[in-house]
C-alpha positions as CSV (number, residue, x, y, z in Angstrom):
1,M,229.2,211.6,142.7
2,G,228.7,215.0,141.0
3,I,226.1,217.6,141.7
4,I,222.5,216.9,140.7
5,L,220.1,219.8,140.1
6,G,216.5,218.7,140.0
7,Y,213.7,220.8,138.6
8,W,210.8,220.9,136.1
9,D,211.7,221.0,132.4
10,I,211.2,224.7,132.4
11,R,213.2,227.8,133.1
12,G,211.4,228.9,136.3
13,L,213.3,229.0,139.5
14,A,216.2,227.0,138.2
15,H,217.5,229.4,135.6
16,A,219.7,231.4,137.8
17,I,221.0,228.2,139.4
18,R,221.9,226.7,136.0
19,L,223.6,230.0,135.0
20,L,225.7,230.0,138.2
21,L,226.7,226.4,137.8
22,E,227.8,227.1,134.2
23,Y,229.7,230.3,135.2
24,T,231.6,228.5,137.9
25,E,232.3,225.5,135.6
26,T,230.7,223.2,138.1
27,P,230.0,219.7,136.7
28,Y,226.3,218.8,137.3
29,E,223.5,216.7,136.1
30,D,220.5,218.8,135.0
31,K,217.7,216.4,136.1
32,Q,214.5,217.7,134.5
33,Y,211.1,216.4,135.4
34,G,208.6,216.5,132.5
35,V,204.8,216.8,132.6
36,G,202.8,214.4,130.4
37,G,199.3,214.5,129.1
38,E,197.1,217.4,127.9
39,A,194.5,219.4,129.6
40,R,190.9,218.4,128.8
41,K,187.5,219.5,130.0
42,S,186.8,217.4,133.0
43,E,184.5,217.2,135.9
44,T,187.4,215.8,138.0
45,R,188.7,218.1,140.7
46,P,192.2,219.4,139.7
47,D,195.3,218.3,141.6
48,V,196.9,221.1,143.6
49,I,200.7,221.3,144.1
50,Q,202.5,223.8,146.3
51,T,204.8,226.2,144.6
52,R,206.9,229.2,145.6
53,F,204.1,231.3,144.1
54,G,201.4,229.6,146.2
55,P,199.0,226.7,145.4
56,L,198.8,225.8,141.7
57,A,195.8,223.9,140.3
58,I,196.9,221.2,137.8
59,D,194.4,219.7,135.4
60,P,194.1,215.9,136.4
61,E,194.8,215.0,132.7
62,Y,198.4,216.3,133.3
63,D,200.8,213.6,134.5
64,I,203.3,214.9,137.0
65,S,204.3,211.4,138.3
66,Q,207.9,211.8,137.1
67,W,208.3,214.0,140.1
68,T,205.7,212.7,142.6
69,S,206.9,209.1,142.2
70,V,210.4,210.1,143.6
71,K,209.9,213.2,145.7
72,E,209.6,211.3,149.0
73,K,212.5,208.9,148.1
74,L,215.3,211.5,147.7
75,G,216.0,212.2,151.4
76,L,215.0,215.8,151.2
77,D,214.0,217.6,154.4
78,F,211.4,219.5,152.6
79,P,210.7,217.7,149.3
80,N,210.2,220.3,146.6
81,L,211.6,221.6,143.3
82,P,214.2,222.8,142.7
83,Y,216.6,220.6,144.8
84,L,220.3,220.2,144.7
85,I,222.2,217.1,145.8
86,D,226.0,217.5,146.4
87,G,227.2,214.2,148.0
88,E,225.6,214.0,151.4
89,R,224.3,217.6,151.2
90,K,220.7,217.9,150.0
91,I,219.2,221.3,149.6
92,T,215.9,222.7,148.6
93,Q,214.7,226.4,148.2
94,S,216.2,228.1,145.1
95,N,217.9,230.9,147.0
96,A,219.4,228.6,149.5
97,I,220.9,226.6,146.6
98,L,222.3,229.8,145.1
99,R,223.9,230.8,148.4
100,Y,225.4,227.4,148.9
101,L,227.0,227.4,145.5
102,A,228.1,231.1,145.9
103,R,229.8,230.4,149.2
104,K,231.9,227.8,147.5
105,H,233.2,230.4,145.0
106,K,233.3,233.5,147.3
107,M,230.5,235.2,145.5
108,C,228.5,236.3,148.5
109,G,230.0,239.8,148.9
110,E,233.1,240.9,150.8
111,T,232.1,244.0,152.7
112,E,229.1,244.7,155.0
113,E,227.7,247.1,152.4
114,E,227.9,244.5,149.7
115,I,226.3,241.9,151.8
116,I,223.4,244.3,152.7
117,R,222.9,245.1,149.1
118,I,222.8,241.4,148.2
119,D,220.2,240.7,150.9
120,I,218.0,243.6,149.8
121,L,218.1,242.7,146.1
122,E,217.6,239.0,146.6
123,N,214.3,239.6,148.4
124,Q,213.2,242.4,146.1
125,V,213.7,240.2,143.1
126,M,211.7,237.5,144.7
127,D,208.8,239.8,145.5
128,F,208.8,241.1,142.0
129,R,209.1,237.6,140.5
130,M,206.1,236.4,142.6
131,A,203.9,239.3,141.5
132,F,204.9,238.6,137.8
133,A,204.2,234.9,138.1
134,K,200.7,235.5,139.7
135,V,199.8,237.6,136.7
136,C,201.1,235.0,134.2
137,Y,199.3,232.1,135.9
138,S,196.1,234.0,136.4
139,P,193.0,233.0,134.3
140,D,192.5,236.8,134.1
141,F,195.9,237.3,132.5
142,E,194.6,239.5,129.6
143,K,192.9,241.8,132.1
144,L,195.9,242.0,134.5
145,K,198.6,242.5,131.8
146,P,197.8,246.1,131.0
147,E,198.0,247.2,134.6
148,Y,201.2,245.2,135.1
149,L,202.8,246.9,132.1
150,E,201.6,250.3,133.3
151,E,203.4,249.8,136.6
152,L,206.5,248.2,135.2
153,P,208.5,251.4,134.3
154,G,208.2,252.6,137.9
155,K,209.4,249.3,139.3
156,L,212.3,249.1,136.9
157,K,213.3,252.6,137.8
158,L,214.0,251.5,141.3
159,F,216.2,248.7,140.0
160,S,218.0,251.2,137.8
161,Q,218.6,253.6,140.7
162,F,219.8,250.8,142.9
163,L,222.3,249.7,140.3
164,G,223.4,253.2,139.6
165,D,226.8,253.4,137.9
166,R,228.0,250.1,139.4
167,K,229.3,247.3,137.2
168,W,227.4,244.7,139.3
169,F,224.5,245.1,141.7
170,A,226.7,244.6,144.9
171,G,229.7,246.5,143.5
172,N,232.6,245.9,141.2
173,K,232.6,242.1,141.6
174,I,229.9,239.7,140.4
175,T,227.9,237.9,143.1
176,Y,225.1,235.4,143.1
177,V,222.5,238.1,143.3
178,D,223.5,239.3,139.7
179,F,222.3,235.9,138.4
180,L,218.9,236.4,140.1
181,A,218.7,239.9,138.8
182,Y,219.7,238.9,135.3
183,D,217.2,236.0,135.2
184,F,214.3,238.3,136.2
185,L,215.2,241.3,134.2
186,D,215.7,239.2,131.1
187,S,212.2,237.8,131.6
188,Q,210.8,241.3,131.7
189,Q,212.5,242.1,128.5
190,M,211.0,239.0,126.9
191,F,207.6,240.2,128.2
192,E,208.0,243.8,127.1
193,P,211.0,244.2,124.7
194,K,211.1,248.0,125.0
195,C,211.0,248.0,128.8
196,F,214.7,249.1,129.2
197,N,214.6,251.9,126.6
198,Q,214.8,254.5,129.3
199,Y,217.1,252.5,131.6
200,K,220.4,252.2,129.8
201,N,222.3,250.9,132.9
202,L,219.9,247.9,133.1
203,Q,220.3,247.1,129.5
204,D,224.1,247.5,129.8
205,F,223.9,245.1,132.8
206,L,222.1,242.5,130.7
207,D,224.6,242.9,127.9
208,R,227.6,242.7,130.2
209,F,226.2,239.5,131.9
210,E,225.6,237.8,128.6
211,A,229.1,238.7,127.4
212,L,230.7,236.8,130.2
213,E,232.8,234.0,128.6
214,K,231.1,231.1,130.3
215,I,227.6,232.5,130.1
216,S,228.0,233.3,126.4
217,A,229.2,229.8,125.7
218,Y,226.3,228.3,127.7
219,M,223.7,230.4,125.9
220,K,225.1,229.2,122.6
221,S,224.9,225.5,123.7
222,S,222.2,223.0,123.3
223,R,221.9,222.8,127.1
224,F,220.6,226.4,127.3
225,M,216.9,226.9,127.9
226,K,215.4,230.3,127.0
227,S,211.9,229.2,127.4
228,P,209.4,228.1,128.6
229,V,209.6,230.4,131.6
230,F,206.5,228.9,133.3
231,W,204.4,225.7,133.4
232,R,201.9,224.8,130.7
233,V,199.1,226.2,132.7
234,A,200.5,229.7,132.6
235,K,199.1,232.2,130.1
236,W,202.5,233.4,128.9
237,S,205.8,231.6,128.0
238,N,204.4,228.2,128.6
239,K,206.0,226.6,125.5
240,K,209.5,226.1,124.2
241,E,210.3,228.6,121.5
């Protein structure tokens, strides 16, 4: 049986995983769970699901049963999305999935310095991603957006300095952390198209990543998902474009 990747039918936390699977030419089933219904004004208390970004209130008119009806039947130690099933191995947590796939293809760094850089950037990207998601899911999005954009150049400057004149974030060889970095930096460019004007090395990194043969082919295929980045309840990139 081939690999199964399960996630919502959005980009979200699965984008970097899909990119890595495509880059490594790993056959997989992209099992996407949809959400039915539409939000309506209701006195009914909203359902709350746990996400990497904290509790997320879901209007009861939304139907998430495609996932909830099977989540306890898959044999996952910690039932959640995304998950990856590879034979008897069943893994949840997006970064654990990335590391598992990366170990198979020797993409976890070779020297101690590379491994340290990978560990640092993996966590830095996740912190940044969580802060971004909280803004995009907030009902006060329009109030929070200007402050986020004001702080964005300073945060990107740190990524630019960390990358320096390296080809990839850990060194001369691509590692799984580059897939995380690409995913997040690309979403920032979608959010603010001019954000890399003063950080040429970050723009070059994005261009270099997208020019990889397998990535380029994937991005041109019908399988590729540019958006939505977030769920329908988000205030930004909540629809397919």
